[in-house]
All heavy atoms as an XYZ file, in Angstrom:
805
protein
N       0.829     -1.175      0.000
C       0.000      0.000      0.000
C       0.877      1.243      0.000
O       1.898      1.277      0.680
C      -0.901      0.020      1.219
C      -1.929     -1.073      1.231
C      -2.805     -1.007      2.467
O      -2.551     -0.237      3.379
N      -3.832     -1.818      2.497
N       0.441      2.213     -0.743
C       1.154      3.479     -0.846
C       0.148      4.606     -0.703
O      -0.895      4.602     -1.356
C       1.868      3.600     -2.212
C       2.571      4.933     -2.334
C       2.848      2.460     -2.411
N       0.436      5.559      0.170
C      -0.443      6.709      0.352
C      -0.210      7.693     -0.789
O       0.866      8.259     -0.929
C      -0.163      7.383      1.690
C      -1.136      8.521      1.992
O      -2.036      8.787      1.167
O      -0.988      9.138      3.054
N      -1.230      7.877     -1.619
C      -1.138      8.802     -2.760
C      -2.181      9.911     -2.634
O      -2.575     10.508     -3.625
C      -1.294      8.050     -4.106
C      -0.129      7.131     -4.350
C      -2.610      7.286     -4.151
N      -2.612     10.192     -1.411
C      -3.660     11.179     -1.159
C      -3.366     12.499     -1.848
O      -4.244     13.088     -2.479
C      -3.822     11.404      0.354
O      -4.080     10.150      0.978
C      -4.956     12.368      0.647
N      -2.140     12.969     -1.751
C      -1.801     14.269     -2.315
C      -1.668     14.239     -3.834
O      -1.516     15.274     -4.463
C      -0.503     14.789     -1.691
C       0.682     13.858     -1.907
O       0.464     12.632     -2.024
O       1.815     14.355     -1.958
N      -1.751     13.074     -4.443
C      -1.606     12.963     -5.897
C      -2.933     12.682     -6.621
O      -3.009     12.785     -7.826
C      -0.606     11.868     -6.236
C       0.791     12.196     -5.732
C       1.718     11.044     -5.948
C       3.129     11.320     -5.525
N       3.334     11.941     -4.250
N      -3.977     12.314     -5.890
C      -5.248     11.945     -6.510
C      -6.123     13.158     -6.793
O      -6.125     14.137     -6.051
C      -6.007     10.970     -5.616
C      -5.367      9.602     -5.425
C      -6.233      8.758     -4.494
C      -5.166      8.905     -6.739
N      -6.884     13.039     -7.873
C      -7.880     14.041     -8.242
C      -9.259     13.419     -8.057
O      -9.378     12.204     -7.902
C      -7.692     14.449     -9.708
C      -6.295     15.001    -10.021
C      -6.154     15.309    -11.496
C      -5.990     14.013    -12.255
N      -5.667     14.148    -13.655
N     -10.289     14.222     -8.097
C     -11.652     13.718     -7.948
C     -12.020     12.764     -9.085
O     -12.747     11.798     -8.899
C     -12.638     14.874     -7.878
N     -11.493     13.018    -10.300
C     -11.765     12.178    -11.471
C     -10.514     12.107    -12.327
O      -9.636     12.963    -12.254
C     -12.885     12.767    -12.322
C     -14.259     12.638    -11.766
C     -15.263     13.164    -12.770
C     -16.682     12.915    -12.319
N     -17.642     13.368    -13.302
N     -10.466     11.100    -13.178
C      -9.431     11.024    -14.198
C      -8.066     10.579    -13.712
O      -7.048     10.925    -14.301
N      -8.003      9.801    -12.641
C      -6.721      9.303    -12.159
C      -6.222      8.164    -13.034
O      -7.005      7.345    -13.499
C      -6.854      8.818    -10.712
C      -7.153      9.952     -9.767
O      -6.330     10.813     -9.569
N      -8.359      9.961     -9.215
N      -4.939      8.134    -13.262
C      -4.313      7.063    -14.031
C      -3.163      6.493    -13.212
O      -2.376      7.250    -12.642
C      -3.757      7.599    -15.367
O      -4.827      8.174    -16.103
C      -3.116      6.491    -16.176
N      -3.082      5.202    -13.162
C      -1.997      4.528    -12.441
C      -1.024      3.961    -13.465
O      -1.398      3.126    -14.283
C      -2.561      3.402    -11.563
C      -1.549      2.595    -10.766
C      -0.848      3.478     -9.747
C      -2.256      1.443    -10.077
N       0.205      4.442    -13.452
C       1.255      3.934    -14.338
C       2.224      3.105    -13.510
O       2.697      3.559    -12.469
C       2.022      5.084    -15.004
C       1.156      5.864    -15.955
O       0.421      5.299    -16.746
N       1.229      7.169    -15.866
N       2.521      1.917    -13.992
C       3.458      1.021    -13.314
C       4.630      0.780    -14.250
O       4.435      0.405    -15.400
C       2.776     -0.315    -12.943
C       1.550     -0.043    -12.076
C       3.750     -1.235    -12.250
C       0.699     -1.263    -11.805
N       5.840      1.009    -13.745
C       7.050      0.836    -14.545
C       7.852     -0.311    -13.958
O       8.111     -0.349    -12.751
C       7.896      2.138    -14.546
C       9.167      1.954    -15.341
C       7.072      3.299    -15.083
N       8.248     -1.241    -14.801
C       9.027     -2.398    -14.366
C      10.450     -2.306    -14.888
O      10.675     -1.877    -16.010
C       8.412     -3.703    -14.908
C       7.045     -3.981    -14.364
C       5.919     -3.628    -15.076
C       6.890     -4.579    -13.138
C       4.655     -3.871    -14.583
C       5.639     -4.828    -12.623
C       4.521     -4.481    -13.349
N      11.382     -2.729    -14.062
C      12.763     -2.901    -14.502
C      12.901     -4.315    -15.056
O      12.190     -5.227    -14.645
C      13.738     -2.772    -13.343
C      13.879     -1.407    -12.758
C      14.923     -1.402    -11.640
O      15.363     -2.441    -11.173
N      15.304     -0.219    -11.215
N      13.861     -4.501    -15.928
C      14.180     -5.844    -16.394
C      14.808     -6.615    -15.240
O      15.824     -6.180    -14.685
C      15.178     -5.771    -17.553
O      15.818     -7.018    -17.724
N      14.241     -7.741    -14.843
C      14.840     -8.494    -13.746
C      16.243     -8.995    -14.090
O      17.100     -9.079    -13.221
C      13.874     -9.651    -13.504
C      12.915     -9.639    -14.623
C      13.008     -8.345    -15.327
N      16.485     -9.307    -15.342
C      17.810     -9.778    -15.748
C      18.829     -8.650    -15.605
O      19.920     -8.844    -15.056
C      17.773    -10.326    -17.190
C      19.169    -10.685    -17.660
C      16.847    -11.527    -17.268
N      18.478     -7.445    -16.078
C      19.387     -6.312    -15.932
C      19.624     -5.978    -14.463
O      20.738     -5.663    -14.056
C      18.861     -5.088    -16.669
C      18.908     -5.249    -18.167
O      19.588     -6.137    -18.697
N      18.176     -4.418    -18.869
N      18.569     -6.049    -13.655
C      18.694     -5.799    -12.217
C      19.639     -6.817    -11.584
O      20.531     -6.450    -10.812
C      17.317     -5.854    -11.552
C      17.370     -5.724    -10.054
C      17.421     -4.471     -9.452
C      17.382     -6.853     -9.242
C      17.482     -4.345     -8.075
C      17.451     -6.737     -7.857
C      17.496     -5.482     -7.281
O      17.566     -5.362     -5.914
N      19.446     -8.075    -11.896
C      20.305     -9.127    -11.352
C      21.762     -8.910    -11.738
O      22.664     -9.033    -10.911
C      19.857    -10.504    -11.849
C      18.499    -10.909    -11.323
O      18.031    -10.310    -10.332
O      17.896    -11.822    -11.914
N      21.983     -8.594    -13.000
C      23.353     -8.382    -13.473
C      23.995     -7.182    -12.784
O      25.181     -7.217    -12.432
C      23.377     -8.205    -14.989
C      23.048     -9.498    -15.710
O      23.198    -10.590    -15.170
N      22.567     -9.379    -16.929
N      23.229     -6.113    -12.584
C      23.743     -4.924    -11.909
C      24.110     -5.248    -10.463
O      25.176     -4.869     -9.982
C      22.710     -3.809    -11.962
C      23.136     -2.547    -11.239
C      22.029     -1.507    -11.202
O      20.946     -1.705    -11.720
N      22.305     -0.395    -10.562
N      23.216     -5.937     -9.756
C      23.482     -6.299     -8.366
C      24.680     -7.235     -8.267
O      25.498     -7.116     -7.356
C      22.263     -6.953     -7.719
C      21.186     -5.985     -7.370
C      21.698     -5.008     -6.335
C      20.664     -3.972     -6.014
N      21.178     -2.911     -5.161
N      24.795     -8.172     -9.184
C      25.927     -9.095     -9.175
C      27.235     -8.335     -9.341
O      28.221     -8.614     -8.649
C      25.757    -10.127    -10.283
N      27.261     -7.356    -10.234
C      28.481     -6.579    -10.463
C      28.825     -5.725     -9.242
O      30.000     -5.560     -8.908
C      28.303     -5.702    -11.694
N      27.813     -5.193     -8.567
C      28.046     -4.345     -7.399
C      28.475     -5.144     -6.174
O      29.392     -4.748     -5.456
C      26.770     -3.580     -7.031
C      26.361     -2.515     -7.994
C      24.998     -1.930     -7.644
O      24.456     -2.235     -6.554
O      24.452     -1.173     -8.466
N      27.784     -6.247     -5.924
C      27.974     -6.971     -4.677
C      29.003     -8.093     -4.748
O      29.599     -8.439     -3.737
C      26.626     -7.548     -4.204
C      25.526     -6.508     -3.997
C      24.210     -7.187     -3.685
C      25.904     -5.556     -2.877
N      29.177     -8.653     -5.900
C      30.075     -9.794     -6.018
C      30.666     -9.779     -7.417
O      30.098    -10.359     -8.335
C      29.295    -11.098     -5.773
C      30.175    -12.277     -5.455
C      30.892    -12.323     -4.268
C      30.298    -13.336     -6.339
C      31.695    -13.396     -3.963
C      31.099    -14.422     -6.045
C      31.795    -14.448     -4.851
O      32.589    -15.515     -4.542
N      31.771     -9.102     -7.605
C      32.288     -8.876     -8.957
C      32.825    -10.118     -9.669
O      33.201    -10.037    -10.822
C      33.400     -7.861     -8.722
C      33.798     -8.036     -7.304
C      32.579     -8.483     -6.572
N      32.808    -11.260     -9.002
C      33.241    -12.491     -9.656
C      32.049    -13.185    -10.298
O      30.939    -13.132     -9.788
C      33.905    -13.434     -8.649
C      35.115    -12.859     -7.911
C      35.579    -13.839     -6.847
C      36.229    -12.534     -8.871
N      32.267    -13.860    -11.384
C      31.198    -14.583    -12.069
C      30.854    -15.842    -11.281
O      31.726    -16.647    -10.964
C      31.640    -14.951    -13.491
C      30.590    -15.587    -14.376
C      29.425    -14.614    -14.590
C      31.196    -15.945    -15.727
N      29.598    -15.989    -10.955
C      29.150    -17.189    -10.233
C      29.048    -18.361    -11.196
O      28.880    -18.173    -12.403
C      27.786    -16.918     -9.583
C      27.759    -15.844     -8.499
C      26.332    -15.581     -8.060
C      28.599    -16.248     -7.316
N      29.135    -19.580    -10.682
C      29.008    -20.756    -11.558
C      27.710    -20.713    -12.364
O      26.663    -20.337    -11.848
C      29.003    -21.925    -10.576
C      29.666    -21.408     -9.353
C      29.354    -19.943     -9.296
N      27.799    -21.089    -13.609
C      26.646    -21.149    -14.522
C      25.999    -19.774    -14.698
O      24.824    -19.683    -14.987
C      25.623    -22.173    -14.054
N      26.764    -18.703    -14.502
C      26.239    -17.346    -14.636
C      24.950    -17.188    -13.839
O      23.944    -16.676    -14.298
C      26.014    -16.998    -16.111
C      25.743    -15.511    -16.309
O      26.196    -14.716    -15.466
O      25.075    -15.165    -17.281
N      24.973    -17.661    -12.603
C      23.785    -17.762    -11.772
C      23.538    -16.465    -11.001
O      23.762    -16.385     -9.813
C      23.950    -18.942    -10.819
C      22.664    -19.328    -10.170
O      21.654    -18.673    -10.348
N      22.691    -20.384     -9.397
N      23.071    -15.441    -11.692
C      22.791    -14.166    -11.036
C      21.370    -14.094    -10.490
O      20.999    -13.090     -9.886
C      23.004    -12.999    -12.015
O      22.138    -13.170    -13.128
C      24.451    -12.922    -12.468
N      20.591    -15.130    -10.646
C      19.188    -15.103    -10.221
C      19.031    -14.934     -8.717
O      17.949    -14.613     -8.240
C      18.461    -16.369    -10.667
C      18.915    -17.610     -9.937
C      18.110    -18.830    -10.382
N      18.671    -20.026     -9.818
C      18.451    -20.448     -8.577
N      17.683    -19.747     -7.777
N      19.005    -21.556     -8.133
N      20.098    -15.128     -7.962
C      20.003    -15.028     -6.503
C      19.688    -13.606     -6.045
O      19.346    -13.386     -4.892
C      21.290    -15.525     -5.817
C      21.507    -16.995     -6.090
C      22.484    -14.705     -6.241
N      19.775    -12.627     -6.917
C      19.541    -11.236     -6.538
C      18.087    -10.814     -6.705
O      17.731     -9.694     -6.368
C      20.456    -10.320     -7.346
C      21.914    -10.667     -7.117
C      22.624    -11.382     -8.066
C      22.538    -10.316     -5.940
C      23.945    -11.721     -7.847
C      23.859    -10.654     -5.704
C      24.557    -11.359     -6.654
O      25.855    -11.700     -6.430
N      17.238    -11.650     -7.228
C      15.809    -11.352     -7.388
C      14.984    -12.388     -6.655
O      15.352    -13.553     -6.575
C      15.404    -11.394     -8.869
O      15.927    -10.300     -9.556
N      13.847    -11.945     -6.149
C      12.921    -12.885     -5.503
C      11.943    -13.403     -6.558
O      10.828    -12.939     -6.687
C      12.178    -12.193     -4.362
C      13.099    -11.819     -3.210
C      12.344    -11.379     -1.997
N      11.272    -12.264     -1.611
C      11.393    -13.334     -0.814
N      12.556    -13.648     -0.323
N      10.345    -14.062     -0.510
N      12.453    -14.327     -7.329
C      11.646    -14.945     -8.377
C      11.864    -16.446     -8.311
O      12.896    -16.912     -7.834
C      12.060    -14.430     -9.759
C      11.813    -12.938     -9.945
C      12.156    -12.469    -11.311
C      11.191    -12.900    -12.362
N       9.792    -12.632    -12.177
N      10.917    -17.186     -8.820
C      11.059    -18.642     -8.851
C      12.257    -19.027     -9.722
O      12.494    -18.429    -10.774
C       9.784    -19.276     -9.403
N      13.001    -20.011     -9.279
C      14.215    -20.422     -9.994
C      13.916    -20.858    -11.428
O      14.716    -20.614    -12.334
C      14.901    -21.548     -9.229
N      12.771    -21.479    -11.652
C      12.465    -21.983    -12.996
C      12.271    -20.861    -14.016
O      12.329    -21.103    -15.213
C      11.249    -22.917    -12.988
C       9.960    -22.281    -12.544
C       9.186    -21.539    -13.426
C       9.515    -22.424    -11.236
C       8.004    -20.950    -13.022
C       8.339    -21.837    -10.822
C       7.587    -21.108    -11.719
O       6.419    -20.524    -11.316
N      12.058    -19.614    -13.560
C      11.974    -18.499    -14.509
C      13.287    -18.329    -15.265
O      13.310    -17.808    -16.370
C      11.673    -17.186    -13.784
C      10.264    -17.065    -13.314
N       9.634    -15.863    -13.198
C       9.361    -17.988    -12.920
C       8.399    -16.043    -12.753
N       8.221    -17.327    -12.575
N      14.371    -18.752    -14.657
C      15.698    -18.579    -15.246
C      16.122    -19.793    -16.075
O      17.270    -19.921    -16.436
C      16.715    -18.298    -14.133
C      16.517    -16.935    -13.537
C      15.566    -16.726    -12.541
C      17.240    -15.848    -13.995
C      15.363    -15.465    -12.010
C      17.040    -14.583    -13.461
C      16.101    -14.403    -12.474
O      15.900    -13.152    -11.950
N      15.186    -20.646    -16.373
C      15.460    -21.820    -17.203
C      15.677    -23.056    -16.358
O      16.114    -22.984    -15.215
N      15.357    -24.184    -16.935
C      15.485    -25.461    -16.250
C      15.687    -26.506    -17.327
O      15.548    -26.214    -18.510
C      14.198    -25.737    -15.458
C      14.433    -26.472    -14.176
C      14.534    -27.806    -14.014
C      14.580    -25.905    -12.878
N      14.734    -28.120    -12.711
C      14.771    -26.957    -11.976
C      14.578    -24.607    -12.385
C      14.947    -26.763    -10.616
C      14.750    -24.421    -11.033
C      14.933    -25.486    -10.165
N      15.946    -27.700    -16.941
C      16.143    -28.734    -17.957
C      14.847    -29.071    -18.695
O      14.862    -29.583    -19.787
C      16.747    -30.006    -17.350
C      15.894    -30.608    -16.247
O      14.932    -29.945    -15.801
O      16.195    -31.733    -15.830
N      13.708    -28.704    -18.114
C      12.419    -29.020    -18.734
C      11.726    -27.801    -19.325
O      10.611    -27.913    -19.825
C      11.489    -29.690    -17.721
C      11.377    -28.946    -16.420
C      12.077    -29.213    -15.285
C      10.554    -27.814    -16.131
N      11.738    -28.318    -14.288
C      10.799    -27.441    -14.785
C       9.642    -27.064    -16.846
C      10.172    -26.381    -14.169
C       9.010    -26.001    -16.222
C       9.276    -25.677    -14.905
N      12.344    -26.626    -19.249
C      11.647    -25.458    -19.764
C      12.583    -24.348    -20.186
O      13.754    -24.325    -19.830
N      12.050    -23.396    -20.944
C      12.863    -22.286    -21.444
C      13.122    -21.242    -20.356
O      12.491    -21.251    -19.294
C      11.996    -21.691    -22.549
C      10.600    -21.973    -22.096
C      10.667    -23.316    -21.405
N      14.010    -20.333    -20.632
C      14.306    -19.223    -19.726
C      13.347    -18.089    -20.047
O      13.475    -17.407    -21.066
C      15.757    -18.766    -19.928
C      16.176    -17.690    -18.966
C      17.660    -17.404    -19.124
N      18.147    -16.661    -17.984
C      18.703    -15.458    -18.067
N      18.861    -14.884    -19.241
N      19.128    -14.851    -16.993
N      12.360    -17.867    -19.185
C      11.361    -16.820    -19.349
C      11.303    -16.011    -18.052
O      10.533    -16.317    -17.147
C       9.985    -17.418    -19.662
C       9.889    -18.275    -20.908
C       8.544    -18.996    -20.982
C      10.116    -17.436    -22.151
N      12.144    -15.009    -17.950
C      12.218    -14.189    -16.743
C      11.194    -13.066    -16.897
O      11.456    -12.050    -17.524
C      13.637    -13.632    -16.534
C      13.733    -12.938    -15.185
C      14.665    -14.751    -16.622
N      10.046    -13.267    -16.329
C       8.915    -12.366    -16.541
C       8.812    -11.314    -15.443
O       9.408    -11.438    -14.376
C       7.605    -13.160    -16.585
O       7.438    -13.827    -15.324
C       7.616    -14.182    -17.697
N       8.044    -10.285    -15.725
C       7.680     -9.254    -14.745
C       6.239     -8.871    -15.005
O       5.784     -8.925    -16.139
C       8.554     -8.004    -14.913
O       9.861     -8.259    -14.526
N       5.552     -8.450    -13.969
C       4.194     -8.000    -14.185
C       3.390     -7.941    -12.913
O       3.835     -8.370    -11.855
N       2.199     -7.406    -13.041
C       1.255     -7.350    -11.932
C       0.587     -8.704    -11.848
O       0.067     -9.206    -12.840
C       0.209     -6.236    -12.170
C      -0.829     -6.233    -11.075
C       0.899     -4.888    -12.265
N       0.605     -9.308    -10.675
C       0.020    -10.641    -10.546
C      -1.137    -10.688     -9.560
O      -1.762    -11.714     -9.358
C       1.088    -11.667    -10.184
C       1.757    -11.414     -8.868
C       2.747    -10.520     -8.603
C       1.471    -12.055     -7.633
N       3.095    -10.555     -7.289
C       2.333    -11.506     -6.663
C       0.589    -13.047     -7.254
C       2.327    -11.909     -5.346
C       0.581    -13.449     -5.933
C       1.453    -12.883     -4.995
N      -1.449     -9.570     -8.948
C      -2.628     -9.458     -8.100
C      -3.398     -8.211     -8.521
O      -2.886     -7.382     -9.250
C      -2.242     -9.353     -6.620
C      -1.750    -10.647     -6.025
C      -1.605    -10.510     -4.533
C      -1.283    -11.834     -3.897
N      -1.207    -11.731     -2.433
N      -4.622     -8.076     -8.020
C      -5.443     -6.932     -8.403
C      -4.835     -5.632     -7.870
O      -4.200     -5.614     -6.823
C      -6.871     -7.098     -7.890
O      -6.873     -7.162     -6.477
N      -5.035     -4.572     -8.621
C      -4.552     -3.246     -8.258
C      -5.752     -2.318     -8.269
O      -6.578     -2.375     -9.176
C      -3.492     -2.741     -9.272
C      -3.074     -1.319     -8.946
C      -2.289     -3.673     -9.294
N      -5.829     -1.458     -7.262
C      -6.948     -0.511     -7.224
C      -6.525      0.729     -6.438
O      -5.604      0.684     -5.634
C      -8.180     -1.149     -6.602
C      -8.002     -1.529     -5.151
C      -9.239     -2.249     -4.617
N      -9.078     -2.596     -3.229
C      -8.531     -3.712     -2.792
N      -8.090     -4.598     -3.653
N      -8.415     -3.958     -1.506
N      -7.212      1.807     -6.711
C      -7.040      3.037     -5.950
C      -8.217      3.144     -4.995
O      -9.372      3.046     -5.399
C      -7.003      4.249     -6.882
C      -5.820      4.334     -7.828
C      -6.004      5.486     -8.805
C      -4.531      4.502     -7.053
N      -7.934      3.314     -3.708
C      -8.976      3.430     -2.702
C      -8.899      4.803     -2.071
O      -7.806      5.317     -1.842
C      -8.783      2.391     -1.592
C      -8.926      0.968     -2.033
C      -8.721     -0.001     -0.871
O      -8.149      0.415      0.159
O      -9.136     -1.142     -0.997
N     -10.041      5.362     -1.771
C     -10.064      6.646     -1.096
C     -10.927      6.589      0.143
O     -11.968      5.942      0.158
N     -10.469      7.235      1.204
C     -11.251      7.348      2.427
C     -10.787      8.594      3.165
O      -9.661      9.058      2.989
C     -11.153      6.095      3.294
C      -9.756      5.557      3.460
C      -8.957      5.945      4.519
C      -9.231      4.642      2.548
C      -7.676      5.457      4.664
C      -7.952      4.149      2.699
C      -7.184      4.558      3.760
O      -5.912      4.064      3.908
N     -11.665      9.166      3.991
C     -11.380     10.440      4.632
C     -10.626     10.296      5.957
O      -9.488     10.728      6.074
C     -12.672     11.223      4.866
C     -13.292     11.674      3.549
O     -12.528     12.004      2.632
O     -14.522     11.677      3.442
N     -11.249      9.732      6.953
C     -10.625      9.711      8.276
C      -9.867      8.423      8.555
O      -8.723      8.445      8.988
C     -11.688      9.918      9.364
C     -12.443     11.246      9.300
C     -13.528     11.303     10.357
C     -11.461     12.397      9.485
N     -10.519      7.304      8.359
C      -9.880      6.031      8.630
C     -10.546      4.927      7.817
O     -11.609      5.117      7.252
C      -9.940      5.696     10.115
C     -11.327      5.359     10.612
S     -11.283      4.797     12.289
C     -12.245      6.063     13.065
N      -9.894      3.799      7.818
C     -10.403      2.642      7.091
C     -10.305      1.432      8.008
O      -9.231      1.157      8.561
C      -9.555      2.423      5.841
C      -9.870      1.161      5.096
C      -8.881      0.968      3.960
C      -8.996     -0.390      3.355
N      -7.972     -0.641      2.356
N     -11.419      0.733      8.207
C     -11.394     -0.504      8.976
C     -10.914     -1.622      8.062
O     -11.488     -1.867      7.010
C     -12.786     -0.848      9.510
C     -13.361      0.099     10.557
C     -14.769     -0.332     10.925
C     -12.481      0.147     11.783
N      -9.857     -2.285      8.457
C      -9.336     -3.383      7.640
C      -9.662     -4.737      8.239
O      -9.524     -5.751      7.578
C      -7.815     -3.270      7.477
O      -7.198     -3.277      8.762
C      -7.454     -1.992      6.725
N     -10.104     -4.754      9.515
C     -10.416     -6.022     10.154
C     -11.396     -5.759     11.296
O     -11.238     -4.794     12.040
C      -9.140     -6.675     10.692
C      -9.366     -8.108     11.141
O     -10.330     -8.740     10.680
O      -8.576     -8.593     11.967
N     -12.390     -6.597     11.424
C     -13.360     -6.495     12.511
C     -13.508     -7.877     13.131
O     -13.624     -8.879     12.418
C     -14.742     -5.999     11.990
C     -15.761     -5.976     13.110
C     -14.604     -4.630     11.359
N     -13.488     -7.923     14.472
C     -13.638     -9.189     15.176
C     -14.794     -9.058     16.148
O     -14.845     -8.110     16.934
C     -12.347     -9.528     15.932
C     -12.387    -10.820     16.655
C     -12.477    -12.065     16.111
C     -12.338    -11.004     18.073
N     -12.471    -13.015     17.089
C     -12.390    -12.384     18.320
C     -12.250    -10.141     19.146
C     -12.356    -12.929     19.584
C     -12.223    -10.678     20.425
C     -12.271    -12.054     20.635
N     -15.740     -9.962     16.094
C     -16.915     -9.946     16.965
C     -16.908    -11.210     17.805
O     -16.722    -12.316     17.289
C     -18.221     -9.873     16.134
C     -19.438     -9.917     17.043
C     -18.231     -8.627     15.268
N     -17.094    -11.034     19.125
C     -17.175    -12.175     20.031
C     -18.564    -12.212     20.643
O     -19.010    -11.229     21.237
C     -16.114    -12.062     21.140
C     -16.147    -13.220     22.103
C     -15.107    -13.074     23.212
O     -14.434    -12.055     23.321
N     -14.976    -14.090     24.024
N     -19.242    -13.338     20.518
C     -20.573    -13.500     21.096
C     -20.425    -13.873     22.557
O     -19.780    -14.847     22.905
C     -21.320    -14.600     20.344
C     -22.695    -14.872     20.881
C     -23.402    -15.932     20.068
O     -23.475    -15.828     18.862
N     -23.892    -16.949     20.738
N     -21.042    -13.075     23.449
C     -20.973    -13.325     24.883
C     -22.208    -14.090     25.352
O     -22.112    -15.063     26.079
C     -20.850    -11.997     25.677
C     -19.660    -11.175     25.191
C     -20.754    -12.248     27.170
C     -18.326    -11.814     25.391
N     -23.370    -13.628     24.932
C     -24.624    -14.217     25.425
C     -25.700    -14.006     24.368
O     -25.790    -12.944     23.765
C     -25.029    -13.531     26.734
C     -26.264    -14.159     27.372
O     -26.684    -15.247     26.936
O     -26.806    -13.549     28.312
N     -26.516    -15.012     24.136
C     -27.628    -14.868     23.196
C     -28.973    -14.887     23.897
O     -30.002    -14.632     23.297
C     -27.614    -15.970     22.091
C     -26.417    -15.803     21.196
C     -27.670    -17.356     22.686
N     -28.982    -15.182     25.192
C     -30.247    -15.277     25.952
C     -30.425    -14.114     26.925
O     -31.209    -14.210     27.845
C     -30.307    -16.596     26.729
C     -30.354    -17.799     25.790
O     -31.001    -17.685     24.737
O     -29.731    -18.827     26.111
N     -29.716    -13.029     26.745
C     -29.822    -11.886     27.667
C     -31.176    -11.207     27.555
O     -31.949    -11.455     26.620
N     -31.482    -10.307     28.490
C     -32.779     -9.639     28.506
C     -33.002     -8.718     27.304
O     -34.135     -8.414     26.956
C     -32.770     -8.844     29.824
C     -31.315     -8.673     30.152
C     -30.616     -9.884     29.584
N     -31.953     -8.277     26.661
C     -32.075     -7.368     25.514
C     -31.583     -8.001     24.227
O     -31.240     -7.315     23.289
C     -31.306     -6.074     25.791
C     -31.748     -5.380     27.038
N     -32.983     -4.772     27.165
C     -31.119     -5.222     28.223
C     -33.079     -4.255     28.368
N     -31.977     -4.518     29.048
N     -31.518     -9.308     24.167
C     -31.039     -9.993     22.971
C     -29.570    -10.381     23.106
O     -29.045    -10.549     24.204
N     -28.919    -10.527     22.002
C     -27.542    -10.973     21.986
C     -26.601     -9.900     22.534
O     -26.800     -8.707     22.319
C     -27.117    -11.341     20.564
N     -25.603    -10.337     23.263
C     -24.562     -9.429     23.758
C     -23.276     -9.728     23.009
O     -22.819    -10.859     22.982
C     -24.355     -9.631     25.260
C     -23.296     -8.721     25.826
C     -23.015     -8.987     27.317
O     -23.757     -9.765     27.946
O     -22.034     -8.427     27.809
N     -22.764     -8.732     22.370
C     -21.547     -8.876     21.583
C     -20.441     -8.038     22.180
O     -20.675     -7.013     22.806
C     -21.785     -8.475     20.128
C     -22.909     -9.191     19.396
C     -23.091     -8.603     18.018
C     -22.625    -10.687     19.317
N     -19.236     -8.448     21.951
C     -18.085     -7.699     22.432
C     -17.281     -7.240     21.236
O     -17.097     -7.951     20.280
C     -17.219     -8.623     23.312
C     -15.995     -7.992     23.875
C     -15.272     -8.997     24.743
C     -14.005     -8.424     25.329
N     -13.305     -9.408     26.152
């Protein structure tokens, strides 16, 4: 979550997402942090991606990037309830159910 309150308008908002190449990122980090070439040119350790994205004996090397969950802009004024927990104390009370 990112607070974009000061950037939103009442209408016409557009969300732009820019991705870096994971391969270029890995290569850059490898050069910065460990200037020696790792066995099998294994720079994938610098990204949190599944190992099979970098190729396997059963599949091609497809190092992908993208949005993989829903994205939305939400607006609220004072606060937002993200979780509510209700505990039932009594259902036979004189005024009905008692909740906590």
